[in-house]
C-alpha positions, 0 to 999 in steps of 0.5 A: 458522555463517551461510551465505556471502552472495552479494551480488546485485541484480535488476531490478524485476519490471516491468523483468525481467532481470539485465543490469548496467550499469557505473557511470560514472567521474564520477556527478555530470556526464552527457554533456549536462553536466547537473550535479546540483543545477543546472538546465539552462537550455537551452530549444531542444528542443521534440520529445521521445522517450519510452519506457514502459509502457501498458495492454494495453487502451490506445489509442495514446498519440499519439492520446490527446486529453488528452495532445495538449492538454497538449503543445499547451499546453506548446509541445512534441511527444512521440513515444511509444514505449509498449508493454504487452509486452516492456517490461523487455527493451526498456528494458534494451536501451535503457539498456545500448546507450546509445540512450536516449529523453529520458525513461522513463514508466510503467516502475516502476523500483525505488528501487534502480535509480533510485539506480543510474541516477542515480549513473551519470548515466543519470537526471538530478537533478530537484531544481533543477526542483522549484520554482515557476519550473519546476513550480509545481503540483508544487512546491506539493504538495511544500511542503504534503506534505513526506512526498512529498518524503521518499519520492522523495529517494534516499539520496544526497539527490537526486531522479531521478523525479517522484512517483506514487501514489494516496492514498485517505483520510478527507480524501476524505470530508470528515474533518478528518484524513486517514487512509489506507483501509489504516489499520486493515485488519481490521474485526471483526463479530459476529452480534448476532441470536445475542447477542439470542437468548441475552440477551447484550450486544455484547462490549466486552472479550476476556473477554466475547467469549470467553463469547459465543463459548462460548455460540454453541458450547454452544447450536449457534447455527447450527443453533438460529437458522438451522436448519442441520445440528447441529454446524455452528456455528463460533464464530469463523472468520478467516484466520491473519495475513491482511491484511483477514481475519486474527485480528490485530485481537483482539491489540489487547487486549494493546497491539498489532496485528501487521498483515501489511504491506509491511515486516516483519510485526511492525515498528512505529514508536513515538511516539519515532521508534524501530522495534521488532518486537512479536514479541519483546515480553512483550505478544506472548507474553501474547497468544499464550498467551491465544488458545491457550486459545480455540483449545483450547476450539474457539472459533477455527476449526481451519481458520484456518491453511489456509483461503483467503478463498473458503472463509471467505466460504462458511462465513460466507454459509451462517450457520455463523460467529458472529464474523469479520473483513473490510472489509464485513459485506455482502461476507462475510456475504451474505444474513445480513449484517443480523444482524451488527454491528461489534465494537468494539476490545476491552479485554484482561485488564488493561483496556487496548487499542492498535491499531497503525495502518498506512499505505498509498498509498505514493509512488514515483518510478519512473514518470517519469525523465528521461535524460541524452539530454534536452537541454531538461528544463525544457521537458519538465517544463513538460508534466509539471507539468500532470499535477499539476493535479487535474482533469488527473490525473483524466482521465489516470487514468480518461479524458477529460471527456465520455468517462469523466466525464459530469456534475458534481454541485451542488458541481462534483465530476465523476461517472464514467460508469456501467457501464450508460451505458458499455455503451450508448454504447461497447459496453463496461463502464466498467472496460474503458473506463478501461483504454482511456483510462488513461495510465501515468506520474507520476499523483499522486492525493491524498485531497482530490481525491475531495472537490473534483474527482471522486467516490470509488467508493461502496464506498470511501466506505463503508469510509472512513466506517466507518474514520473514524466507528467505528474511529479513535476507538479509536486512541490513537496514529497513529504508523506506519512509512512504507511509502515509505521509501527504502533504500540498495542495501546495506540492500536486500540485507540486507532481501532476505537476512533478511526472508523467513526472519524473517517465516517464522520468526515466522509458523510459531512463532506458529501452533504456539504458538496451536495447541499452547500455549506458549511456555515460558521456554526456548522463548521464549529459544530463539525470540529467539536464533534471530531474532537469530542466524539471522534477522538481527533486529538487522540488520533493525532497524538497516536500518529505523531508519536508513532512517526517520531519513533519511526523517524528516530529509528531511521536516523540512527 
């Protein structure tokens, strides 16, 4: 019998504590007569109090050059009460005691708390202000990116916070399509020098990779080619179900890649809009059975289930490993990097493959929330609409022009200060300089900004170039479950109740089958029954399906 459920909800990690607030008797109207769905036309208030978070390195917000310039342009003054410590405690005291600021900034409220505080009238509905009249910059972004509106629309249909998030994708390097830097989290690589020495081609199928790994092992290539101690060759070493260094990329030969992700590890969205767990499909069973043979033959590292990334890099950088996974060849292979090349996505035994892509750069609305204490929201939102200008958000995120951004290239794209320049001018590295200058809040950085406004980090350019030019041609479907779906309180309770047990069961069973073989028909049936009856698989599917349907419905309006 399933254990008795105790329904509970905690504040987000950035707002620590369990203080619960009673819901207002009438959630549609707050103390300032702000009616949800209707804009407040009062413009008499020009001085505002804002409470929120800030970096421990940050200078006082009242002294921020960019913030002061924006306030002057908007015709308002803000008293900032921002802190790097005790934020959760102070926010709880403010809300529970009814001593509200005009807005909270940089708190990181969860969707659950945003919905709750919107329902009881603590946070006002911003929907009527997201128009060209009040917020022309943001309204244009929402019109061009309906998925962002979906991500900030709560389950009741209202919006209680401005969007924030950083989307780094292939549009930032000039690609026609914008794919997140997280789209394919694992890049596989193989020692081509060893292949050449053995007279072998770069594999294009799993069976060919199997034969290459066996040749690496049989010829002890680490000892033969690099002069390492006899018996040190590890044909393939990865982590197990790890984000960028797991074995999951090789499952593509069976029609899927079960990436670890922010939703259940095996959840995928099909092209028809239906969600499913790949861990109960025939393809998944076939893959586990197939790769057990590799493990039994000693082709996969016996420490893959226990090692951390530091241990993996140590093995690779000493020339022991023939095949591994990581974002960058240079970072994992060290001095031996020039001997390695990327492995293509490999065809499986039936000649097909499919990469399950993922997304990233989720959007949230917990970085700026206006409260019922605010008399003139339109005046305050005029100030925050300027944050959605690319050159402004650039300076809020990194630092002012003339401080963090020192010059422009021939295309007018701003270049950031180098670490050497920063130390020479300010006596600190560029990372510390950014920490001092950064402002927390509703900062929305879209991929195209890196092409039009400020230069992307070199390593990110390299990774996105590899993703776009080498890996994306192997992807047949770019349908993916959005990481910023909004869930109801009851749905979040279901996720909290079942998700951990579900993922732990799948992970442990997958590891056992890879090591020990299986599954038999009886084991497979018992496994599915356990997921369904003990781990809430059907309830989780229902939750994720309904949340996605709402998300898609908002985006298509």
